[in-house]
C-alpha positions as CSV (number, residue, x, y, z in Angstrom):
1,M,98.7,125.1,132.7
2,T,96.5,128.2,132.8
3,E,97.1,130.6,135.6
4,T,94.1,131.7,137.7
5,T,93.6,134.6,140.0
6,S,90.9,135.4,142.6
7,Q,89.8,139.0,142.3
8,N,86.9,138.6,144.7
9,K,88.5,136.9,147.6
10,S,88.9,139.2,150.6
11,P,92.5,139.6,151.8
12,S,91.5,139.0,155.4
13,H,94.5,136.7,155.8
14,N,96.8,139.6,155.0
15,G,97.4,140.5,158.6
16,F,98.3,137.1,159.8
17,T,100.5,136.2,156.9
18,G,102.2,139.6,157.0
19,S,102.7,139.5,160.7
20,Y,104.4,136.1,160.4
21,F,107.0,137.4,158.0
22,V,107.5,140.6,160.1
23,Q,108.3,138.3,163.0
24,V,110.7,136.4,160.8
25,W,112.4,139.7,160.0
26,R,112.5,140.6,163.7
27,D,114.1,137.3,164.6
28,T,116.7,137.7,161.9
29,S,117.5,141.2,163.1
30,L,117.9,139.9,166.7
31,T,120.0,136.9,165.7
32,L,122.4,138.9,163.6
33,N,122.8,141.8,166.0
34,P,125.6,141.0,168.4
35,E,124.2,143.2,171.1
36,S,120.9,141.4,171.3
37,K,121.8,137.9,170.2
38,S,122.5,136.5,173.7
39,E,119.2,137.8,175.1
40,F,117.1,136.2,172.5
41,D,119.0,133.0,171.6
42,E,116.8,130.1,172.5
43,D,119.5,128.0,174.0
44,C,121.4,130.9,175.7
45,E,121.6,130.4,179.4
46,E,123.6,132.4,181.9
47,A,126.3,130.1,183.3
48,P,127.8,130.4,186.9
49,T,130.5,133.0,187.1
50,A,131.1,133.4,190.8
51,L,130.2,132.1,194.2
52,D,126.9,133.1,195.9
53,T,127.7,135.5,198.8
54,V,124.0,136.2,199.6
55,N,123.0,132.7,200.7
56,S,125.7,131.5,203.0
57,S,126.5,129.0,205.7
58,G,127.1,131.7,208.3
59,G,130.6,132.2,209.7
60,F,131.7,128.7,208.8
61,S,133.1,129.8,205.4
62,L,134.8,133.0,204.2
63,V,134.4,133.9,200.5
64,G,137.2,136.1,199.2
65,P,136.6,139.5,197.5
66,D,137.0,137.9,194.1
67,K,134.0,135.6,194.9
68,L,136.1,132.7,193.6
69,S,137.9,131.6,196.8
70,V,136.7,130.0,200.0
71,S,138.4,129.3,203.3
72,Y,137.4,127.8,206.7
73,P,138.4,130.4,209.3
74,S,137.6,128.5,212.5
75,V,137.7,125.1,214.2
76,N,134.7,122.8,213.5
77,L,132.9,121.5,216.5
78,H,130.0,119.6,214.9
79,G,129.1,117.8,211.8
80,H,126.8,120.6,210.7
81,D,129.5,123.3,211.0
82,V,130.2,123.0,207.3
83,G,131.2,126.0,205.2
84,V,129.1,125.4,202.1
85,V,128.9,127.7,199.1
86,Q,126.8,127.4,195.9
87,A,127.5,129.1,192.6
88,N,125.6,132.3,191.8
89,R,123.6,130.5,189.1
90,P,122.5,126.9,188.4
91,A,124.4,124.9,185.9
92,P,123.1,125.5,182.3
93,M,120.8,122.6,181.2
94,K,120.4,123.1,177.4
95,R,123.8,121.9,176.3
96,L,125.8,118.7,176.0
97,V,128.1,119.1,179.0
98,Y,128.7,121.5,181.9
99,Y,131.8,121.5,184.0
100,F,133.7,123.4,186.7
101,E,136.9,122.9,188.8
102,I,138.4,123.7,192.2
103,L,142.1,124.0,193.2
104,V,142.9,122.9,196.7
105,K,145.3,125.6,197.9
106,N,145.4,124.2,201.5
107,A,143.9,121.0,202.7
108,G,143.9,122.3,206.3
109,A,143.7,120.2,209.4
110,K,141.5,117.4,208.0
111,G,141.2,117.9,204.3
112,Q,137.4,117.7,204.6
113,I,136.8,119.5,201.2
114,A,134.0,118.5,198.9
115,I,132.8,119.3,195.4
116,G,129.4,118.5,194.0
117,F,126.0,119.6,193.0
118,T,123.0,120.6,195.1
119,T,119.5,122.0,194.5
120,S,118.2,125.4,195.6
121,A,116.5,123.8,198.6
122,F,119.8,122.4,200.0
123,K,120.7,123.2,203.6
124,L,123.9,125.2,203.6
125,R,125.2,123.6,206.8
126,R,125.8,120.1,205.3
127,Q,128.3,118.6,203.0
128,P,127.1,118.1,199.4
129,G,125.8,114.6,199.2
130,W,124.6,114.4,202.8
131,E,121.1,115.6,201.9
132,A,118.6,114.4,199.4
133,N,119.0,115.5,195.8
134,S,122.7,116.4,196.3
135,Y,125.9,114.8,195.2
136,G,129.4,115.3,196.5
137,Y,132.9,113.9,195.9
138,H,134.9,114.3,199.2
139,G,138.6,114.8,199.5
140,D,139.3,113.2,202.9
141,D,138.0,109.8,202.1
142,G,137.6,109.8,198.3
143,L,134.0,108.6,198.7
144,L,131.0,109.7,196.6
145,Y,128.0,110.8,198.7
146,R,124.6,110.9,197.0
147,G,121.7,111.9,199.2
148,R,122.7,110.3,202.4
149,G,125.3,110.4,205.1
150,K,127.0,107.2,204.0
151,G,129.4,107.4,201.0
152,D,130.2,104.9,198.3
153,T,133.6,103.8,197.1
154,F,134.4,106.1,194.2
155,G,138.0,107.5,193.7
156,P,141.2,108.6,195.3
157,T,141.4,111.2,198.0
158,Y,142.6,114.7,197.1
159,S,144.6,117.3,199.0
160,T,146.8,120.4,198.7
161,G,147.8,121.1,195.1
162,D,145.2,118.9,193.5
163,T,142.7,120.2,191.0
164,V,139.3,118.5,191.2
165,G,136.4,119.0,188.8
166,G,132.7,118.2,188.7
167,G,130.5,118.0,185.6
168,I,127.2,117.0,184.1
169,N,126.8,115.0,180.9
170,Y,123.3,115.7,179.8
171,A,123.5,113.2,176.9
172,T,124.0,110.3,179.3
173,Q,122.3,111.9,182.3
174,Q,125.4,111.5,184.5
175,F,127.4,113.5,187.0
176,F,131.2,113.0,186.5
177,F,134.2,114.0,188.6
178,T,137.8,114.5,187.8
179,K,141.1,114.7,189.6
180,N,144.2,116.4,188.0
181,G,142.9,116.1,184.5
182,A,141.6,112.5,184.6
183,V,138.1,111.3,185.0
184,V,137.6,109.6,188.4
185,G,134.1,108.2,187.8
186,T,130.4,108.8,187.0
187,V,127.1,108.5,188.7
188,Y,123.6,108.6,187.4
189,K,121.9,111.9,187.7
190,D,118.4,111.3,189.1
191,V,117.7,115.0,189.8
192,K,115.5,116.5,187.1
193,G,115.5,120.1,188.1
194,P,118.3,122.7,188.0
195,V,121.3,122.1,190.2
196,F,124.0,124.4,191.5
197,P,127.8,123.8,191.4
198,T,128.7,123.5,195.1
199,V,131.9,123.4,197.2
200,A,132.4,122.9,200.9
201,V,135.2,123.2,203.5
202,H,135.1,121.7,207.0
203,S,138.3,122.0,208.9
204,Q,140.6,124.8,210.0
205,S,142.7,126.5,207.4
206,E,141.2,124.7,204.4
207,E,141.3,127.0,201.3
208,I,140.2,126.4,197.7
209,T,139.7,128.5,194.6
210,V,137.0,127.9,192.0
211,N,137.2,128.1,188.2
212,F,133.9,128.4,186.4
213,G,135.6,128.6,183.0
214,K,137.3,132.0,183.1
215,D,140.6,130.3,183.0
216,P,141.6,127.1,181.1
217,F,140.6,123.9,182.8
218,V,143.1,121.3,183.8
219,F,140.8,118.7,182.5
220,D,140.5,118.5,178.7
221,L,136.8,119.2,178.4
222,K,136.9,119.4,174.6
223,S,138.1,115.8,174.4
224,L,135.2,114.6,176.5
225,V,132.7,116.5,174.4
226,S,134.3,115.0,171.3
227,V,134.0,111.5,172.7
228,Y,130.3,112.0,173.4
229,Q,129.7,113.7,170.1
230,A,131.2,110.6,168.5
231,Y,129.0,108.5,170.7
232,E,126.0,110.6,169.6
233,A,127.0,110.2,165.9
234,E,127.3,106.4,166.4
235,H,123.8,106.4,168.0
236,R,122.4,108.4,165.1
237,S,124.0,105.9,162.7
238,R,122.3,103.0,164.5
239,Q,119.0,105.0,164.3
240,Q,119.5,105.5,160.6
241,I,119.9,101.8,160.1
242,D,116.5,101.3,161.7
243,I,115.0,104.1,159.7
244,D,116.4,102.6,156.5
245,K,114.4,99.4,157.3
246,I,111.2,101.3,157.1
247,S,109.4,100.8,153.8
248,V,108.9,104.2,152.1
249,P,107.4,104.8,148.6
250,Q,110.2,105.2,146.1
251,D,109.0,108.7,145.1
252,A,108.5,110.0,148.6
253,G,111.5,112.3,148.6
254,Y,110.8,113.3,145.0
255,G,107.2,114.4,145.9
256,I,108.2,116.5,148.9
257,V,111.0,118.3,147.1
258,R,108.7,118.9,144.1
259,S,106.1,120.4,146.3
260,Y,108.7,122.7,147.9
261,L,109.6,124.0,144.4
262,Q,106.0,124.5,143.6
263,H,105.2,126.2,146.8
264,Y,107.9,128.9,146.4
265,G,107.3,129.4,142.7
266,Y,110.5,128.0,141.4
267,E,108.9,127.0,138.1
268,E,112.0,126.8,136.0
269,T,113.8,124.7,138.6
270,L,110.8,122.5,138.9
271,Q,110.8,121.8,135.1
272,L,114.5,120.9,135.3
273,F,113.9,118.8,138.3
274,D,111.1,116.9,136.5
275,L,113.4,116.5,133.5
276,A,116.3,115.2,135.5
277,S,113.9,112.8,137.4
278,K,112.4,111.7,134.1
279,S,109.1,111.5,135.9
280,T,105.9,113.5,136.2
281,V,104.6,111.6,139.3
282,P,102.6,114.0,141.4
283,P,103.4,114.5,145.1
284,I,102.7,111.5,147.3
285,S,99.7,111.1,149.5
286,L,101.7,112.4,152.5
287,V,101.8,115.8,151.0
288,S,98.1,115.9,150.4
289,E,97.4,114.8,154.0
290,I,99.4,117.8,155.2
291,G,97.1,120.0,153.2
292,C,99.3,121.2,150.4
293,G,98.3,119.1,147.5
294,E,99.2,119.6,143.8
295,E,96.2,121.8,143.1
296,N,97.2,124.3,145.8
297,S,101.0,124.2,145.1
298,V,100.6,125.0,141.4
299,Y,98.2,127.9,142.0
300,A,99.5,131.0,140.1
301,L,102.8,129.3,139.7
302,N,104.0,131.4,136.7
303,Q,103.0,134.7,138.3
304,R,104.7,133.8,141.6
305,R,107.8,132.9,139.7
306,I,107.9,136.3,137.9
307,L,107.3,138.2,141.2
308,R,110.1,136.3,143.0
309,Q,112.5,137.0,140.2
310,L,111.7,140.7,140.2
311,I,112.1,141.0,144.0
312,R,115.3,139.0,143.9
313,C,116.7,141.3,141.3
314,G,115.8,144.4,143.3
315,Q,113.1,145.5,140.9
316,V,110.5,146.4,143.5
317,D,108.6,148.9,141.4
318,D,108.0,146.3,138.7
319,A,106.8,143.9,141.4
320,F,104.4,146.5,142.8
321,A,103.0,147.0,139.3
322,K,102.5,143.3,138.7
323,I,100.8,142.7,142.0
324,Q,98.5,145.7,141.4
325,E,97.6,144.3,138.0
326,W,97.1,140.6,139.0
327,Y,96.0,140.9,142.7
328,P,94.7,144.4,143.4
329,Q,92.9,143.1,146.5
330,I,96.3,142.6,148.1
331,M,97.3,146.2,147.4
332,K,93.9,147.7,148.3
333,D,95.1,148.6,151.8
334,D,98.3,150.5,151.3
335,S,99.0,150.4,155.0
336,S,99.0,146.6,155.1
337,I,102.0,144.7,156.3
338,I,102.7,143.3,152.8
339,C,102.9,146.9,151.5
340,F,105.2,147.7,154.4
341,L,107.6,144.9,153.5
342,L,107.7,146.0,149.9
343,H,108.2,149.6,150.7
344,C,111.1,148.7,153.1
345,Q,112.7,146.6,150.3
346,K,112.3,149.5,147.9
347,F,114.1,151.8,150.4
348,V,116.8,149.2,150.9
349,E,117.3,149.0,147.1
350,L,117.7,152.7,146.8
351,V,120.4,152.6,149.5
352,R,122.1,149.7,147.8
353,G,122.2,151.7,144.6
354,G,123.7,154.7,146.4
355,R,120.6,156.9,145.8
356,L,120.6,158.2,149.4
357,E,118.7,161.4,148.8
358,E,116.0,159.6,146.9
359,A,115.9,157.0,149.7
360,I,115.3,159.7,152.3
361,L,112.5,161.3,150.4
362,Y,110.9,157.9,149.7
363,G,111.2,156.8,153.4
364,R,109.6,160.1,154.6
365,R,106.7,159.6,152.2
366,E,106.0,155.9,152.5
367,F,106.9,155.1,156.1
368,Q,104.7,157.8,157.6
369,K,101.6,155.6,157.3
370,F,103.1,152.8,159.3
371,K,104.0,154.8,162.4
372,I,100.8,153.7,164.0
373,S,102.3,150.3,164.7
374,S,105.0,150.0,167.3
375,D,105.8,146.5,166.0
376,L,107.0,148.0,162.8
377,D,108.8,151.0,164.3
378,E,112.0,149.1,165.1
379,L,112.2,147.7,161.6
380,V,111.8,151.1,160.1
381,K,114.6,152.3,162.4
382,D,116.8,149.4,161.0
383,C,116.1,150.6,157.5
384,A,116.8,154.2,158.4
385,A,120.0,153.2,160.1
386,L,121.5,152.2,156.8
387,L,121.9,155.9,156.0
388,A,124.2,156.4,159.0
389,Y,127.0,154.3,157.8
390,E,129.6,154.9,155.1
391,Q,129.7,151.1,154.5
392,P,126.3,150.0,155.5
393,H,126.9,146.4,154.4
394,K,129.4,146.1,157.2
395,S,127.2,147.6,159.9
396,V,124.8,145.9,162.4
397,V,122.0,146.5,159.9
398,G,124.0,145.2,157.0
399,Y,121.8,142.1,156.9
400,L,119.2,144.2,155.1
401,L,121.5,144.3,152.1
402,C,121.9,140.5,151.9
403,D,120.0,138.4,149.4
404,S,118.3,136.7,152.3
405,Q,116.3,139.9,153.0
406,R,115.1,139.9,149.3
407,E,114.1,136.3,149.7
408,L,112.1,137.0,152.9
409,V,110.1,139.7,151.1
410,A,109.6,137.4,148.1
411,D,108.4,134.6,150.4
412,A,105.9,137.0,152.0
413,V,104.5,138.0,148.6
414,N,104.4,134.4,147.5
415,A,102.5,133.4,150.6
416,M,100.1,136.3,150.2
417,I,99.2,135.2,146.7
418,L,98.8,131.6,147.7
419,S,96.4,132.7,150.4
420,T,94.1,134.2,147.7
421,N,93.5,130.7,146.4
422,P,89.8,130.0,146.9
423,N,90.4,126.3,147.0
424,M,92.9,126.4,149.9
425,K,91.0,125.1,152.9
426,N,93.6,126.4,155.5
427,T,95.2,129.7,154.3
428,R,97.8,129.5,157.0
429,L,99.4,126.7,155.1
430,S,100.3,129.3,152.4
431,M,103.3,130.2,154.6
432,Y,104.9,126.8,154.7
433,S,105.8,124.1,152.1
434,S,105.2,120.5,152.9
435,L,108.9,120.0,153.7
436,E,108.9,122.9,156.2
437,I,105.7,121.5,157.9
438,L,107.5,118.1,158.3
439,I,110.6,119.9,159.8
440,R,108.4,121.9,162.1
441,Q,106.7,118.7,163.3
442,L,110.1,117.1,163.8
443,T,111.3,120.1,165.7
444,A,108.3,120.0,168.0
445,S,108.8,116.3,168.6
446,F,112.4,116.8,169.7
447,L,111.4,119.7,172.0
448,E,108.7,117.6,173.5
449,R,111.2,114.8,174.2
450,R,113.5,117.3,175.8
451,S,110.6,118.7,177.9
452,L,109.9,115.2,179.2
453,N,113.5,114.9,180.2
454,G,113.2,117.9,182.5
455,D,114.2,120.4,179.8
456,Q,117.7,119.1,179.9
457,G,120.1,118.6,177.0
458,E,120.7,120.2,173.6
459,A,117.8,121.5,171.5
460,F,117.1,120.2,168.0
461,H,119.2,122.0,165.4
462,L,118.7,120.8,161.8
463,H,122.1,122.0,160.6
464,R,123.7,120.0,163.4
465,I,121.9,116.8,162.3
466,L,122.8,117.3,158.7
467,E,126.4,118.0,159.5
468,S,126.7,114.9,161.6
469,G,125.4,112.8,158.8
470,M,128.0,114.2,156.4
471,K,130.9,113.0,158.5
């Protein structure tokens, strides 16, 4: 098939496409940098670490200096003289299970100790479970209170020396409570917003300590997680049976994989794939509906393959020369983001080859034109930081020396060339293959489902789905 180029098409899409890959680079940097990972991780939520000493129930409870112990210092005279303390943060919601425990050091005069969950609007003069949108497992009667003053039969009482826990299973939308390492029972969680782990004391000399996970739990939380992971795997297996019943064209998978290879310029792999499949069937209609039909995917296929190979082999100068020869409109603006990515990769290759003095001179000459952009400044600093380490591949910026960084630059060049195709109706599709568009749609669907569930539960992770299917 004859390769074609578009010498006349304006590279107006350069900025958007380049910015996308710069953001991918930034995300990679943040993900692999231990100092910033927790701040930017999508599912990272700060869990409770101590008891809240700002919002209190007055003098009816005394929180110890460690903020992990509570005692009742006086004699209760009324039902609302409860010493209630919430955790300093709500329970994390974007996970499978959350759990905490208390140790009853002294049951006091009446053993009116409680553990449960409450909202931010909860009145801190009432036992958890006595107010709407609150739940509490009480030690003096073993009853479970859920939003009203009357409790339901639930489990055994607990007293001095007992360890009691409270947890949330987001997979089943249930609160559960434990005593001395065994599950007491569960109750449906009908509160959609965030809830706070909450403890209460209500008679003289009562004293408890709280464990938010700093120390090992008495209850084997890992075994519970394993049980529900097994349940989740079984549920997925049943879903898969239903999916298998859906009629799908025999060549559906073939078409999607083939379009992926075409999109990224893997020409030789594509030929082997066709040979192994013993078929030349074009991508199925689904691919065309997405907007990445055969005519778009094969555009400049041979040239894109050559450029990818050059960049993957670290031959950036040769890649520059080929792009200038075939697509001068892309290189017309030497301060464009695509030029920035290529210059950064050239700098990285010089460092990789131990040519540090040459790298310094090259960086001074080429990076100067990109200082006008604060978005690129941090990435330039990452590149320059490679010079500060005797073993840069082991440093926090060592990711720049990985093959994945070469692939990122190759992907950016590949997308930029695809965007010059005059027949491509939506040039933004140059950044994604049909397979990736389907995965993005699937991810969006999962996130929407979680959003409808009050933003509770685990997020969609493709690798987790794939791993569960391999077991």
